[in-house]
C-alpha positions in Angstrom: -7.1 27.0 20.3 -10.0 25.2 22.3 -12.9 27.6 22.8 -12.7 27.8 26.8 -15.6 28.7 29.2 -15.1 29.6 32.8 -17.5 28.2 35.8 -17.0 28.5 39.2 -13.0 28.9 38.8 -12.8 25.9 36.5 -11.9 26.1 32.7 -14.4 23.9 30.7 -13.8 23.0 27.1 -16.0 21.6 24.4 -15.1 18.0 24.1 -15.1 18.4 20.3 -12.5 21.3 20.5 -10.1 19.3 23.0 -10.1 16.4 20.0 -9.2 19.0 17.4 -6.6 20.8 19.6 -5.1 17.0 20.2 -4.8 16.1 16.5 -3.1 19.8 16.3 -0.6 18.9 18.9 0.6 15.5 17.4 1.3 17.0 14.2 -1.8 16.0 11.9 -2.2 18.8 9.6 -4.9 17.7 7.5 -8.2 15.4 8.2 -10.2 14.1 5.3 -13.8 14.7 5.7 -17.1 14.4 4.5 -19.8 16.3 6.6 -22.7 15.0 8.3 -25.4 15.4 10.6 -23.5 13.2 13.6 -20.3 14.6 13.0 -20.9 18.5 12.6 -19.2 19.5 16.2 -15.9 17.7 15.4 -15.8 19.2 12.0 -16.7 22.6 13.2 -14.1 22.3 15.7 -11.6 21.3 13.2 -12.5 24.7 11.3 -11.7 26.4 14.4 -8.5 25.2 15.2 -5.1 26.4 14.3 -2.6 24.3 12.3 -5.0 21.9 11.2 -7.0 21.7 7.8 -10.0 19.7 6.9 -10.1 18.5 3.2 -13.3 17.5 1.7 -13.6 14.4 -0.2 -16.5 13.5 -2.3 -17.0 9.9 -1.1 -16.2 8.7 2.6 -14.2 5.7 1.2 -12.1 8.1 -0.8 -11.5 10.2 2.1 -10.2 7.1 4.2 -8.1 6.2 1.3 -6.8 9.3 1.2 -5.9 9.3 4.9 -4.3 6.0 4.2 -1.9 7.6 1.7 -1.2 10.6 3.6 0.2 8.3 6.4 2.1 6.2 3.7 3.9 9.3 2.2 4.9 10.9 5.4 5.1 7.7 7.9 3.1 9.8 10.3 -0.5 9.3 11.5 -3.1 9.7 9.0 -6.9 10.9 9.8 -10.1 10.9 8.5 -13.6 11.8 9.7 -17.2 10.5 8.7 -20.6 10.7 10.1 -22.5 7.7 11.2 -24.7 5.0 9.6 -23.9 5.1 5.6 -20.9 7.7 6.3 -19.2 5.2 8.5 -19.6 2.4 6.5 -18.5 3.9 3.4 -15.3 3.9 5.1 -14.5 0.1 5.4 -12.6 -0.4 2.4 -10.3 2.2 3.2 -9.9 1.2 6.6 -9.2 -2.2 5.0 -6.3 -0.9 3.3 -4.6 0.4 6.3 -5.4 -2.8 8.4 -3.9 -5.1 5.7 -0.6 -3.1 4.9 -0.3 -2.2 8.8 -0.7 1.6 8.2 -1.4 4.0 10.7 -4.6 5.8 10.8 -6.9 7.5 12.9 -10.3 7.2 11.8 -13.3 9.0 13.4 -17.1 8.7 13.2 -19.8 10.7 14.6 -22.7 8.7 16.1 -26.1 9.0 17.4 -26.5 10.6 21.0 -26.3 8.1 23.6 -29.9 8.7 24.9 -30.7 7.3 21.3 -29.0 4.0 21.4 -31.0 1.0 20.8 -29.1 -1.0 23.7 -30.4 -4.3 24.5 -34.0 -3.6 23.0 -33.4 -6.0 20.2 -34.8 -3.4 17.6 -32.5 -2.5 14.6 -32.1 1.3 15.0 -33.5 4.1 17.3 -31.6 7.1 16.4 -31.3 8.2 13.1 -28.5 6.4 11.2 -27.9 4.6 14.1 -25.0 1.8 13.0 -22.7 0.0 15.5 -19.8 0.9 13.6 -17.4 -0.1 16.3 -18.3 -3.8 16.1 -18.3 -3.8 12.4 -15.0 -2.5 12.5 -13.3 -4.3 15.3 -12.0 -7.2 12.7 -10.4 -4.6 10.8 -8.6 -2.3 13.1 -6.1 -2.7 15.7 -8.3 -1.0 18.4 -11.9 0.3 17.8 -13.9 2.1 20.8 -16.9 4.5 21.2 -16.4 7.4 23.6 -19.5 7.5 25.8 -18.0 9.1 29.1 -16.8 12.4 28.4 -14.0 12.2 31.0 -12.4 9.3 28.9 -11.7 11.2 26.1 -8.1 11.9 26.7 -7.3 8.2 27.7 -9.1 7.0 24.9 -7.3 9.2 21.9 -3.7 8.4 23.6 -4.6 4.7 23.5 -5.8 4.9 20.1 -2.6 6.9 18.7 -0.4 4.4 20.7 -1.6 1.3 19.6 -2.0 2.6 15.9 1.6 3.5 15.8 3.3 0.6 18.0 4.2 -2.6 17.1 3.0 -3.8 13.9 1.1 -0.5 12.9 -2.3 0.0 12.1 -5.8 1.6 11.8 -7.8 2.5 14.9 -11.4 3.7 15.1 -13.0 6.2 17.5 -16.7 6.6 17.3 -18.2 9.8 18.9 -21.8 10.1 20.1 -23.2 13.7 19.4 -23.8 14.6 22.9 -20.2 13.7 23.5 -19.3 15.9 21.4 -21.0 18.7 22.7 -20.1 18.0 26.3 -18.1 20.3 28.4 -14.9 19.1 30.0 -12.3 20.1 32.3 -8.9 19.1 30.6 -6.8 19.2 33.8 -9.1 16.7 35.2 -8.9 14.0 32.3 -7.3 10.6 33.0 -4.0 10.2 30.7 -3.2 6.7 29.1 -0.2 5.1 30.4 1.4 2.6 27.7 2.2 -0.8 28.8 6.0 -1.4 29.8 7.5 -3.8 27.0 9.1 -6.7 28.2 12.3 -7.9 26.7 12.4 -10.5 23.9 12.8 -14.0 25.5 15.7 -14.8 23.4 18.5 -12.4 22.8 18.3 -10.7 19.2 22.2 -10.9 18.9 21.9 -15.0 19.1 19.4 -15.1 16.3 21.6 -12.7 14.3 24.4 -14.6 14.6 22.7 -17.8 13.6 21.4 -16.2 10.4 24.7 -14.6 9.6 26.2 -18.4 9.8 23.6 -19.7 7.6 24.5 -17.3 5.1 27.9 -17.7 5.4 27.5 -21.6 4.7 25.3 -20.7 1.5 26.6 -20.7 -2.0 23.2 -19.2 -3.7 22.0 -16.6 -0.7 19.1 -14.2 -1.3 17.6 -11.4 1.2 14.1 -10.8 0.9 12.9 -7.1 1.9 9.5 -5.8 2.5 6.9 -3.4 4.0 8.3 -4.3 7.6 11.7 -2.6 6.8 9.9 0.7 5.6 7.3 0.4 8.5 10.5 0.1 10.9 11.9 3.0 9.2 15.1 1.0 8.3 15.2 1.6 4.4 18.8 2.9 4.4 19.9 0.2 6.7 18.8 -2.4 4.9 20.4 -1.5 1.9 23.6 -1.0 3.7 23.3 -4.5 4.9 22.8 -5.8 1.5 25.5 -3.8 -0.1 28.0 -4.9 3.1 27.1 -8.8 2.8 27.4 -8.6 -1.0 24.1 -10.6 -1.1 21.4 -10.1 -4.0 18.3 -8.8 -2.7 14.6 -9.5 -3.6 12.2 -7.0 -2.6 8.2 -7.6 -2.3 6.2 -5.2 -4.2 5.8 -2.9 -1.0 9.7 -2.6 -1.3 10.2 -2.0 -4.9 11.2 1.7 -4.4 13.9 0.7 -1.9 16.4 -0.1 -4.5 17.2 1.5 -7.8 16.5 -0.6 -10.9 20.2 -0.5 -11.8 21.4 -1.7 -8.5 23.8 -4.4 -9.2 22.5 -6.6 -6.0 18.9 -6.0 -7.4 17.4 -9.5 -8.2 13.4 -9.0 -8.2 10.4 -8.5 -8.2 9.1 -11.9 -7.7 5.7 -13.8 -7.1 2.8 -14.8 -9.0 2.9 -11.3 -10.9 6.5 -11.1 -10.6 9.6 -11.1 -13.4 10.9 -14.6 -14.6 14.4 -13.5 -13.4 13.4 -12.6 -9.8 11.4 -15.9 -9.6 14.2 -18.0 -10.9 16.4 -16.4 -8.2 14.2 -16.9 -5.5 13.6 -20.8 -6.5 17.1 -21.6 -6.9 18.5 -20.1 -3.9 19.8 -22.4 -1.2 19.4 -19.7 1.6 16.7 -17.4 2.1 16.6 -14.7 4.7 13.1 -12.9 4.9 13.0 -9.6 6.7 9.7 -7.6 7.2 7.5 -9.9 4.6 4.7 -11.9 5.4 5.3 -14.2 2.4 1.8 -14.4 1.3 0.9 -16.6 -1.5 0.9 -13.8 -3.9 4.6 -13.9 -3.1 5.3 -17.3 -2.7 2.4 -19.0 -5.1 2.2 -21.7 -2.5 4.2 -22.8 0.0 5.3 -26.5 -0.7 7.4 -25.4 -3.7 8.1 -21.8 -2.7 12.6 -21.6 -2.3 12.2 -25.4 -2.5 15.7 -26.4 -1.5 16.7 -23.3 0.5 17.7 -23.0 4.5 14.8 -20.4 5.6 15.1 -17.8 8.3 12.0 -15.1 8.5 11.8 -12.1 10.8 8.5 -10.8 11.5 7.3 -8.4 14.4 4.1 -10.2 14.3 4.2 -13.7 16.0 1.1 -14.7 14.2 2.5 -14.3 11.1 5.5 -16.8 12.1 3.0 -19.2 13.6 1.0 -19.8 10.4 3.8 -21.6 8.8 3.4 -24.2 11.2 -0.2 -24.7 10.1 0.5 -24.6 6.5 3.6 -26.9 7.0 6.0 -24.4 5.7 9.5 -25.4 7.1 11.7 -22.8 8.4 14.7 -23.0 9.9 14.9 -20.0 12.2 11.7 -18.0 12.8 12.5 -14.5 14.6 10.1 -12.5 16.1 11.7 -8.9 16.0 11.1 -5.3 14.8 12.5 -5.5 11.2 14.9 -2.7 11.9 16.1 -3.7 15.2 17.2 -7.0 13.6 18.8 -4.9 10.4 20.8 -3.4 12.9 21.7 -6.1 15.0 23.1 -7.8 11.9 25.0 -4.8 10.9 26.7 -4.5 14.2 27.7 -8.3 13.7 28.6 -8.3 9.8 32.2 -6.9 9.7 34.0 -9.7 7.9 30.6 -11.3 6.7 30.8 -9.8 3.2 30.5 -12.7 0.6 33.3 -12.4 -2.1 32.6 -15.7 -3.6 29.3 -15.1 -5.3 30.3 -13.9 -8.7 28.8 -17.0 -10.2 25.6 -16.6 -8.5 25.3 -13.1 -9.2 26.3 -13.5 -12.9 23.8 -16.3 -13.2 20.9 -13.7 -12.2 22.2 -11.3 -14.3 21.9 -13.6 -17.2 18.2 -14.2 -16.4 17.5 -10.8 -16.3 18.9 -10.3 -19.7 17.2 -13.3 -21.1 13.7 -12.3 -19.9 13.3 -8.4 -20.1 9.9 -7.5 -18.9 9.8 -5.0 -21.9 11.1 -6.5 -25.2 12.7 -4.7 -27.4 10.2 -5.9 -30.3 7.5 -4.1 -28.2 8.7 -0.7 -29.2 7.9 -1.6 -32.7 4.1 -2.1 -32.4 1.8 0.5 -33.8 -0.6 0.5 -31.1 0.4 1.3 -27.4 1.9 -1.5 -25.4 1.7 -1.1 -21.7 5.2 -2.2 -21.0 6.2 0.2 -23.6 4.5 3.2 -21.7 5.7 2.2 -18.4 9.7 1.7 -19.1 8.8 5.5 -21.1 7.2 6.8 -18.0 10.0 5.5 -15.6 12.7 7.1 -18.1 11.1 10.5 -17.8 10.1 11.0 -14.1 12.8 12.5 -11.8 14.3 11.3 -8.4 12.2 11.4 -5.2 8.7 11.1 -7.5 5.8 9.7 -5.7 4.2 7.3 -7.9 0.4 5.9 -6.8 -0.9 2.8 -8.7 -4.2 1.2 -9.0 -5.1 -2.5 -8.7 -5.3 -4.9 -12.1 -3.3 -5.0 -15.0 -1.8 -1.4 -13.9 0.1 -2.6 -10.9 1.0 -5.8 -12.8 2.5 -3.6 -15.5 4.2 -1.1 -13.2 5.8 -3.5 -10.8 7.2 -5.5 -13.9 8.6 -3.0 -16.0 8.8 0.3 -14.0 12.6 1.3 -13.6 13.2 2.8 -10.4 15.4 5.8 -9.5 16.9 7.1 -6.3 14.6 8.1 -3.4 11.2 7.4 -5.6 8.3 6.1 -3.8 5.9 3.6 -5.1 2.8 3.4 -3.3 -0.4 1.1 -3.7 -2.5 -0.7 -1.4 -0.9 -3.9 -1.8 -2.9 -6.5 0.0 -6.4 -5.1 -0.2 -5.9 -3.9 -3.7 -8.9 -2.1 -4.1 -10.1 -0.9 -7.1 -10.3 3.1 -7.0 -7.4 3.4 -4.5 -5.0 5.5 -6.7 -6.9 8.7 -7.3 -7.8 9.4 -3.6 -4.6 8.2 -2.3 -2.7 10.8 -4.8 -4.7 13.6 -3.0 -3.9 12.4 0.3 -0.3 12.5 -0.5 -0.3 15.9 -2.4 -1.3 17.5 0.8 1.1 15.4 3.0 3.9 16.5 0.6 3.1 20.0 0.6 1.5 20.2 -3.1 4.6 17.9 -4.5 3.8 16.7 -7.9 2.1 13.3 -7.6 1.9 10.4 -10.7 -1.1 8.7 -10.5 -1.3 5.3 -12.7 -5.0 3.8 -12.8 -6.9 1.8 -15.2 -10.4 2.4 -16.8 -12.5 0.1 -14.3 -10.3 1.7 -11.1 -11.1 4.9 -12.1 -14.8 4.5 -12.4 -15.0 3.4 -8.4 -13.8 7.0 -7.5 -14.2 9.0 -10.4 -16.1 11.8 -8.5 -12.4 12.7 -6.5 -11.5 14.3 -9.8 -13.4 17.2 -8.5 -11.1 17.1 -5.3 -8.0 17.5 -7.5 -9.7 20.4 -9.3 -11.1 21.9 -6.3 -7.5 22.3 -4.8 -5.9 22.6 -8.4 -3.6 19.8 -7.1 -0.5 18.7 -9.5 -1.7 15.3 -9.8 -0.7 13.9 -13.4 -3.3 11.2 -14.4 -2.4 8.6 -16.4 -5.3 6.2 -17.3 -4.2 2.8 -18.9 -7.6 2.5 -20.9 -8.3 -0.9 -22.3 -12.2 -0.9 -22.0 -12.7 -3.5 -19.5 -11.5 -5.6 -16.4 -8.4 -7.1 -18.2 -7.0 -8.6 -15.1 -10.3 -10.4 -14.3 -10.2 -11.5 -18.2 -6.7 -12.9 -17.6 -8.4 -15.2 -14.9 -11.3 -16.0 -17.2 -8.9 -17.2 -19.8 -7.4 -19.5 -17.4 -10.8 -21.1 -16.1 -13.4 -20.1 -18.1 -12.3 -20.4 -21.7 -12.2 -16.7 -22.0 -15.7 -15.9 -21.5 -15.8 -12.2 -20.0 -19.1 -12.3 -18.2 -19.2 -8.9 -16.5 -15.5 -8.1 -17.6 -16.3 -6.2 -20.9 -18.6 -3.6 -22.2 -20.3 -6.5 -24.4 -20.8 -8.4 -21.1 -22.0 -6.0 -18.9 -19.6 -2.9 -18.1 -20.7 0.5 -19.1 -17.7 3.3 -19.5 -18.3 6.8 -20.1 -15.8 8.8 -22.5 -13.0 9.5 -19.9 -11.5 12.2 -21.9 -15.0 14.1 -22.2 -15.5 13.7 -18.4 -12.1 14.8 -17.6 -12.8 18.0 -19.7 -16.0 18.4 -17.8 -14.2 18.4 -14.7 -12.1 21.3 -16.1 -8.9 19.3 -16.7 -6.2 19.5 -19.5 -6.4 16.4 -21.5 -4.0 14.3 -23.7 -4.9 11.2 -25.7 -2.2 8.8 -26.6 -3.3 6.0 -29.3 0.0 4.9 -30.9 3.5 3.8 -29.8 5.4 6.7 -31.1 3.3 9.3 -29.3 3.9 8.0 -26.1 7.6 9.8 -25.1 6.3 13.1 -26.3 2.9 13.2 -24.6 4.3 12.0 -21.0 6.7 14.9 -21.6 3.9 17.3 -22.1 1.7 16.1 -19.5 4.4 16.5 -16.9 5.6 19.9 -18.1 1.9 21.4 -18.1 1.2 23.0 -14.5 -1.4 21.7 -12.4 -3.7 18.5 -13.1 -3.4 16.8 -16.3 -5.4 13.8 -17.4 -3.8 11.5 -20.0 -5.7 8.7 -21.6 -3.7 5.8 -22.9 -5.7 3.7 -25.2 -4.5 -0.1 -24.4 -5.4 -3.0 -26.5 -7.9 -5.2 -24.8 -6.2 -8.4 -25.3 -3.1 -7.0 -23.5 -2.2 -9.1 -20.6 0.4 -9.2 -17.8 3.1 -11.5 -18.5 4.4 -13.7 -17.2 1.8 -14.3 -14.7 1.3 -17.6 -12.9 -1.7 -19.6 -12.8 -3.3 -20.3 -9.6 -1.9 -23.4 -7.8 1.1 -23.5 -10.0 4.7 -22.9 -8.3 6.1 -19.7 -9.2 9.0 -21.3 -11.0 6.5 -21.5 -14.0 4.7 -18.9 -15.8 1.7 -20.0 -17.8 2.8 -21.0 -21.3 -1.1 -21.0 -22.6 -1.5 -17.3 -21.8 2.1 -16.1 -23.4 2.0 -14.2 -26.8 4.2 -16.2 -29.2 6.2 -13.1 -30.1 6.9 -12.3 -26.3 7.9 -15.4 -24.8 8.4 -17.9 -27.8 10.3 -20.8 -26.4 12.0 -19.0 -23.6 10.0 -20.4 -20.8 12.4 -22.6 -19.0 12.2 -24.2 -15.7 15.0 -23.4 -13.3 15.6 -27.1 -12.5 16.9 -27.1 -16.1 19.7 -24.4 -15.4 23.0 -24.8 -14.6 22.3 -23.6 -11.0 20.5 -26.6 -10.0 
């Protein structure tokens, strides 16, 4: 409860106490922080407020990423706090993770006192560590504000939280000068924020839904693409119900991979530049595409001109700007629908009686044939002596339970996982899908572990990514969190090397130990932090070692030695349409002569 002080019959409350109580009242249970001189009043108030706990990260970037994952894991608002200057700027990468993936997070920063602002003097700084974090963060937040008038605190907090969670969600930033944090306020006199009245859509959603169903009815090879917008609309189960009712194959984006178990009969993906061949062949051969809650970025399309090349296209997005971009890039769509993904799906469900397609057996059989012909983990991989990353991913997926939360870092780690992981019911697959920051998975695992009340978390990272936030191994041990960290250790930046294979004749400048990188003995580092460690160097060790890591209580560090020349296969070379992989990158024993353009298939 906020500490109160009475003066002439009024109840005065310290502003920082009011902020902490506000966070507790809106059900934020954890705030990820690093202490600093300009944020100490807020931190002290958090410590004294029942129902809320602060968690000390080792770096502000990691604290921001933990808050981001906290929101992803729960669907609620995450929160992080840092001091001014370098503390605030250190949060920027984590803020970008939230902004580009539409994750609602309240980021808070301390600031120098208002009487030390540089103002319009033209100098660079007056107050110690004064940095204009609000202007810096405006392009990567939905709302950024500095609270200079203590009487506006209720208004600004309520406004920020409303903006973060309404429409297309995203992060907000509130900057608190030190003297404002210390101010005494009377809560009953504070101005509230009144949310705007939302106008009804210009066109009835039922009309658009009916038009979409009519296009689907006429199609011979329809597909539905679902993405993160479906989850943000809390419509996961309704999306699955829709796909099954219509009996239409579904292609999930990376952010929606966990919505359907891998053995679902209608699952046709994933697709995109780092997708599977069967997923790409499906989208390239469809004649009707319904995209719901997907921004169709170039990683999904490989370029607009050749994507779903002969399909009727219907795209549903809550952000009108995402729809307008298609006109700029001359990507023709038959219907652009500006709507919440959940509202659109529910409308389709209400109209879908009798819309089930019972004549798609040939189309579904062709997709199944492509899936069988081009497995992500070819049978011969298991015969290799050294660890094959696809074998590791497949065996990991087989040993994990339903309801697991899996956090994955960028680079080859996410490529291998998205292609080969076999999802079970109710698992969560979380990555910073659009910012793809190296080092995300470890602090994100920490945030999710607190969000999910100490549930076991699976963290899959690479050696380069781990180095970016390796200090957070200490945070895991500090709280003895049950995080199982699997390090895919190929001693370099292999995804960068893959690009250098394509463009620089395999000159691995800045991407190997020989060319500038410096990596420690990760197992010894983990031991120094107090971890139980495992080391896997051979394929035959993988299954038993995974089982052991999962069975050991508390945090475990499992190092998996991967040969440096393993690549993500297939991967589409920049500038090529997603129907092709890159034969120049394919290992002969993996793909051989199996590269076939969909145009040569019987479905064309």
